[in-house]
LUMGUVO-60510 format. One record per residue: x, y, z of N, C-alpha, C in turn; residue number from 1; residue in one letter. Coordinates in Angstrom, 1 decimal, always signed. Layout:
BEGIN
@nx = X ny = Y nz = Z cax = X cay = Y caz = Z cx = X cy = Y cz = Z pos = NUM code = A;
...
end
This chain:
BEGIN
@nx = -105.7 ny = +65.4 nz = -73.9 cax = -106.0 cay = +65.9 caz = -72.6 cx = -107.3 cy = +66.7 cz = -72.7 pos = 1 code = M;
@nx = -108.2 ny = +66.5 nz = -71.8 cax = -109.5 cay = +67.2 caz = -71.8 cx = -109.2 cy = +68.6 cz = -71.1 pos = 2 code = K;
@nx = -109.9 ny = +69.6 nz = -71.6 cax = -109.8 cay = +71.0 caz = -71.0 cx = -111.2 cy = +71.3 cz = -70.4 pos = 3 code = S;
@nx = -111.0 ny = +71.7 nz = -69.1 cax = -112.3 cay = +71.9 caz = -68.3 cx = -112.3 cy = +73.3 cz = -67.7 pos = 4 code = V;
@nx = -113.4 ny = +73.9 nz = -67.8 cax = -113.7 cay = +75.2 caz = -67.2 cx = -114.8 cy = +75.1 cz = -66.2 pos = 5 code = L;
@nx = -114.5 ny = +75.3 nz = -64.9 cax = -115.5 cay = +75.2 caz = -63.8 cx = -116.1 cy = +76.6 cz = -63.6 pos = 6 code = I;
@nx = -117.4 ny = +76.8 nz = -63.7 cax = -117.9 cay = +78.2 caz = -63.6 cx = -118.9 cy = +78.2 cz = -62.3 pos = 7 code = L;
@nx = -118.9 ny = +79.4 nz = -61.7 cax = -119.8 cay = +79.8 caz = -60.7 cx = -120.0 cy = +81.3 cz = -60.7 pos = 8 code = C;
@nx = -120.6 ny = +81.8 nz = -59.7 cax = -120.8 cay = +83.3 caz = -59.7 cx = -119.5 cy = +84.0 cz = -59.2 pos = 9 code = T;
@nx = -119.1 ny = +83.7 nz = -58.0 cax = -118.0 cay = +84.5 caz = -57.4 cx = -116.6 cy = +83.9 cz = -57.6 pos = 10 code = G;
@nx = -116.5 ny = +82.7 nz = -58.1 cax = -115.2 cay = +82.0 caz = -58.3 cx = -114.4 cy = +82.3 cz = -57.0 pos = 11 code = N;
@nx = -115.0 ny = +82.0 nz = -55.9 cax = -114.3 cay = +82.3 caz = -54.6 cx = -114.2 cy = +81.0 cz = -53.7 pos = 12 code = S;
@nx = -115.1 ny = +80.0 nz = -53.9 cax = -115.0 cay = +78.9 caz = -53.0 cx = -115.2 cy = +77.5 cz = -53.7 pos = 13 code = C;
@nx = -116.5 ny = +77.2 nz = -54.0 cax = -116.7 cay = +75.8 caz = -54.6 cx = -115.9 cy = +75.6 cz = -55.9 pos = 14 code = R;
@nx = -115.9 ny = +76.6 nz = -56.8 cax = -115.2 cay = +76.4 caz = -58.1 cx = -113.7 cy = +76.3 cz = -57.9 pos = 15 code = S;
@nx = -113.3 ny = +77.1 nz = -56.9 cax = -111.8 cay = +77.0 caz = -56.6 cx = -111.4 cy = +75.7 cz = -56.0 pos = 16 code = Q;
@nx = -112.3 ny = +75.2 nz = -55.1 cax = -112.1 cay = +73.8 caz = -54.6 cx = -112.1 cy = +72.8 cz = -55.6 pos = 17 code = M;
@nx = -113.1 ny = +72.9 nz = -56.5 cax = -113.2 cay = +71.8 caz = -57.6 cx = -112.0 cy = +71.9 cz = -58.5 pos = 18 code = A;
@nx = -111.5 ny = +73.1 nz = -58.8 cax = -110.3 cay = +73.2 caz = -59.6 cx = -109.1 cy = +72.6 cz = -58.9 pos = 19 code = E;
@nx = -108.9 ny = +72.8 nz = -57.7 cax = -107.8 cay = +72.3 caz = -57.0 cx = -107.9 cy = +70.7 cz = -56.9 pos = 20 code = G;
@nx = -109.1 ny = +70.2 nz = -56.7 cax = -109.2 cay = +68.7 caz = -56.6 cx = -108.9 cy = +68.1 cz = -58.0 pos = 21 code = V;
@nx = -109.5 ny = +68.6 nz = -59.0 cax = -109.3 cay = +68.1 caz = -60.4 cx = -107.9 cy = +68.3 cz = -60.8 pos = 22 code = L;
@nx = -107.3 ny = +69.3 nz = -60.5 cax = -105.8 cay = +69.5 caz = -60.8 cx = -105.0 cy = +68.4 cz = -60.2 pos = 23 code = K;
@nx = -105.3 ny = +68.1 nz = -58.9 cax = -104.5 cay = +67.2 caz = -58.1 cx = -104.8 cy = +65.7 cz = -58.6 pos = 24 code = K;
@nx = -106.0 ny = +65.3 nz = -58.6 cax = -106.4 cay = +64.0 caz = -58.9 cx = -106.6 cy = +63.6 cz = -60.4 pos = 25 code = Y;
@nx = -106.6 ny = +64.7 nz = -61.2 cax = -106.7 cay = +64.5 caz = -62.6 cx = -105.5 cy = +64.9 cz = -63.4 pos = 26 code = G;
@nx = -104.4 ny = +65.1 nz = -62.7 cax = -103.1 cay = +65.5 caz = -63.3 cx = -102.8 cy = +64.7 cz = -64.5 pos = 27 code = A;
@nx = -102.4 ny = +65.3 nz = -65.6 cax = -102.1 cay = +64.6 caz = -66.8 cx = -103.2 cy = +64.2 cz = -67.7 pos = 28 code = G;
@nx = -104.5 ny = +64.3 nz = -67.1 cax = -105.6 cay = +63.9 caz = -67.9 cx = -106.5 cy = +65.2 cz = -68.2 pos = 29 code = R;
@nx = -106.4 ny = +66.2 nz = -67.3 cax = -107.2 cay = +67.4 caz = -67.5 cx = -106.4 cy = +68.7 cz = -67.3 pos = 30 code = F;
@nx = -106.7 ny = +69.6 nz = -68.2 cax = -106.3 cay = +71.0 caz = -68.0 cx = -107.4 cy = +71.7 cz = -67.4 pos = 31 code = E;
@nx = -107.3 ny = +72.3 nz = -66.2 cax = -108.4 cay = +72.8 caz = -65.5 cx = -108.2 cy = +74.3 cz = -65.2 pos = 32 code = V;
@nx = -109.4 ny = +75.1 nz = -65.3 cax = -109.5 cay = +76.4 caz = -64.9 cx = -110.8 cy = +76.6 cz = -64.2 pos = 33 code = E;
@nx = -110.9 ny = +77.7 nz = -63.5 cax = -112.2 cay = +78.1 caz = -62.9 cx = -112.4 cy = +79.6 cz = -63.1 pos = 34 code = S;
@nx = -113.7 ny = +80.0 nz = -63.1 cax = -114.0 cay = +81.4 caz = -63.3 cx = -115.4 cy = +81.7 cz = -62.8 pos = 35 code = A;
@nx = -115.7 ny = +83.0 nz = -62.8 cax = -117.0 cay = +83.3 caz = -62.3 cx = -117.6 cy = +84.6 cz = -63.1 pos = 36 code = G;
@nx = -118.9 ny = +84.8 nz = -63.0 cax = -119.5 cay = +85.9 caz = -63.7 cx = -119.3 cy = +87.2 cz = -62.9 pos = 37 code = S;
@nx = -119.1 ny = +87.0 nz = -61.6 cax = -118.9 cay = +88.2 caz = -60.7 cx = -117.8 cy = +87.8 cz = -59.7 pos = 38 code = E;
@nx = -116.6 ny = +87.7 nz = -60.2 cax = -115.5 cay = +87.2 caz = -59.3 cx = -115.2 cy = +88.2 cz = -58.1 pos = 39 code = P;
@nx = -114.8 ny = +87.6 nz = -57.1 cax = -114.5 cay = +88.4 caz = -55.9 cx = -113.0 cy = +88.1 cz = -55.5 pos = 40 code = S;
@nx = -112.9 ny = +87.3 nz = -54.4 cax = -111.6 cay = +86.8 caz = -54.0 cx = -111.7 cy = +85.4 cz = -53.5 pos = 41 code = R;
@nx = -110.6 ny = +84.7 nz = -53.4 cax = -110.7 cay = +83.3 caz = -53.0 cx = -110.9 cy = +83.3 cz = -51.5 pos = 42 code = V;
@nx = -111.9 ny = +82.5 nz = -51.1 cax = -112.4 cay = +82.5 caz = -49.7 cx = -111.3 cy = +81.9 cz = -48.8 pos = 43 code = N;
@nx = -110.9 ny = +82.6 nz = -47.8 cax = -109.8 cay = +82.1 caz = -46.9 cx = -110.2 cy = +80.8 cz = -46.2 pos = 44 code = P;
@nx = -111.4 ny = +80.5 nz = -46.0 cax = -111.8 cay = +79.2 caz = -45.4 cx = -111.6 cy = +78.1 cz = -46.4 pos = 45 code = T;
@nx = -111.9 ny = +78.3 nz = -47.7 cax = -111.6 cay = +77.3 caz = -48.7 cx = -110.1 cy = +77.0 cz = -48.8 pos = 46 code = A;
@nx = -109.3 ny = +78.0 nz = -48.7 cax = -107.9 cay = +77.8 caz = -48.7 cx = -107.4 cy = +76.9 cz = -47.6 pos = 47 code = I;
@nx = -107.9 ny = +77.3 nz = -46.3 cax = -107.6 cay = +76.5 caz = -45.1 cx = -108.1 cy = +75.1 cz = -45.2 pos = 48 code = R;
@nx = -109.3 ny = +74.9 nz = -45.6 cax = -109.8 cay = +73.5 caz = -45.6 cx = -109.1 cy = +72.6 cz = -46.7 pos = 49 code = V;
@nx = -108.8 ny = +73.2 nz = -47.9 cax = -108.1 cay = +72.5 caz = -48.9 cx = -106.7 cy = +72.2 cz = -48.4 pos = 50 code = M;
@nx = -106.1 ny = +73.0 nz = -47.7 cax = -104.7 cay = +72.8 caz = -47.2 cx = -104.7 cy = +71.5 cz = -46.3 pos = 51 code = K;
@nx = -105.8 ny = +71.3 nz = -45.6 cax = -106.0 cay = +70.2 caz = -44.7 cx = -105.9 cy = +68.9 cz = -45.4 pos = 52 code = E;
@nx = -106.3 ny = +68.9 nz = -46.7 cax = -106.3 cay = +67.7 caz = -47.5 cx = -105.1 cy = +67.7 cz = -48.5 pos = 53 code = I;
@nx = -104.2 ny = +68.6 nz = -48.3 cax = -103.0 cay = +68.6 caz = -49.1 cx = -103.1 cy = +69.3 cz = -50.5 pos = 54 code = G;
@nx = -104.1 ny = +70.2 nz = -50.6 cax = -104.2 cay = +71.0 caz = -51.9 cx = -104.1 cy = +72.5 cz = -51.5 pos = 55 code = I;
@nx = -103.1 ny = +73.1 nz = -52.2 cax = -102.8 cay = +74.5 caz = -51.9 cx = -103.4 cy = +75.5 cz = -52.8 pos = 56 code = D;
@nx = -104.4 ny = +76.2 nz = -52.3 cax = -105.1 cay = +77.2 caz = -53.2 cx = -104.5 cy = +78.6 cz = -52.9 pos = 57 code = L;
@nx = -103.5 ny = +78.7 nz = -52.1 cax = -103.0 cay = +80.1 caz = -51.7 cx = -102.6 cy = +80.9 cz = -52.9 pos = 58 code = S;
@nx = -102.2 ny = +80.4 nz = -54.0 cax = -101.7 cay = +81.1 caz = -55.1 cx = -102.9 cy = +81.4 cz = -56.1 pos = 59 code = G;
@nx = -104.1 ny = +80.9 nz = -55.8 cax = -105.2 cay = +81.0 caz = -56.7 cx = -105.7 cy = +82.5 cz = -56.6 pos = 60 code = H;
@nx = -106.4 ny = +82.9 nz = -57.7 cax = -107.1 cay = +84.2 caz = -57.7 cx = -108.4 cy = +84.0 cz = -58.3 pos = 61 code = R;
@nx = -109.4 ny = +84.8 nz = -58.0 cax = -110.7 cay = +84.7 caz = -58.6 cx = -110.6 cy = +85.3 cz = -60.0 pos = 62 code = S;
@nx = -111.2 ny = +84.7 nz = -61.0 cax = -111.0 cay = +85.1 caz = -62.4 cx = -112.4 cy = +85.3 cz = -63.1 pos = 63 code = K;
@nx = -112.5 ny = +86.3 nz = -63.9 cax = -113.7 cay = +86.5 caz = -64.7 cx = -113.8 cy = +85.6 cz = -65.9 pos = 64 code = H;
@nx = -115.0 ny = +85.1 nz = -66.1 cax = -115.1 cay = +84.1 caz = -67.3 cx = -114.7 cy = +84.8 cz = -68.6 pos = 65 code = L;
@nx = -114.7 ny = +86.1 nz = -68.7 cax = -114.2 cay = +86.8 caz = -69.9 cx = -112.8 cy = +86.5 cz = -70.2 pos = 66 code = K;
@nx = -112.0 ny = +86.1 nz = -69.2 cax = -110.6 cay = +85.9 caz = -69.4 cx = -110.4 cy = +84.7 cz = -70.3 pos = 67 code = E;
@nx = -111.4 ny = +83.8 nz = -70.4 cax = -111.3 cay = +82.6 caz = -71.2 cx = -112.1 cy = +82.7 cz = -72.5 pos = 68 code = F;
@nx = -112.6 ny = +83.9 nz = -72.9 cax = -113.3 cay = +84.1 caz = -74.1 cx = -112.5 cy = +83.6 cz = -75.3 pos = 69 code = A;
@nx = -113.1 ny = +82.8 nz = -76.2 cax = -112.5 cay = +82.3 caz = -77.4 cx = -111.6 cy = +81.1 cz = -77.1 pos = 70 code = G;
@nx = -111.5 ny = +80.7 nz = -75.9 cax = -110.8 cay = +79.4 caz = -75.6 cx = -111.7 cy = +78.2 cz = -75.6 pos = 71 code = R;
@nx = -111.3 ny = +77.2 nz = -76.2 cax = -112.2 cay = +76.0 caz = -76.3 cx = -112.0 cy = +75.1 cz = -75.0 pos = 72 code = R;
@nx = -113.2 ny = +74.6 nz = -74.5 cax = -113.2 cay = +73.7 caz = -73.4 cx = -114.0 cy = +72.5 cz = -73.8 pos = 73 code = F;
@nx = -113.7 ny = +71.3 nz = -73.2 cax = -114.5 cay = +70.1 caz = -73.5 cx = -115.7 cy = +70.1 cz = -72.5 pos = 74 code = D;
end
């Protein structure tokens, strides 16, 4: 299984959405995380929009990329 880390600045919208999509459509093929260099909070609009396509981001949180230090990603 490939391990993927999606990075952006705030880890609030695009990276969260990408994580959700890859987790749903890449299930069993990818282990997915997302993080940012200046994390804030998951954007409520991203949560709402993704819910419309059947992806639940309500349990997500913005994470700092340091949380994944030392972990190997493909």
